[in-house]
C-alpha positions, 0 to 999 in steps of 0.5 A, a space after each residue: 907346443 907354442 906356434 906363435 913366432 915359429 916357421 912352419 911347413 905346409 902344402 899349398 893345397 891346405 891353405 884356406 885363405 887366401 884361395 890357393 890359386 892366388 898363392 900360386 899365381 903370386 909365387 909363380 905367375 911370372 914363371 915361363 912354361 914350355 909345352 907342346 901344342 896338341 891342337 888349335 881351337 877358336 872362341 869368339 874369333 880368338 885362336 887358343 892352343 891346347 898345350 901339353 906341359 911335361 909334369 902337368 897332367 891336364 893340358 892347358 888352354 893358352 891364347 895364341 897371342 900370349 905366346 912369348 916364342 915358338 920353337 
């Protein structure tokens, strides 16, 4: 089958170049997430929150100063 000039489907995890993280940042880097703060920590005098986001297994660490809003 000739693949040139054809549309194809594939998973982000199967991308070799560029780094799949770069692909995700370009696609979704400006999307806004909502999560639940489980804990606050500090590194270098800066406060960080441990945030659980529904649908994502691993908690995220986010700088408190980067929050866009608090509900």
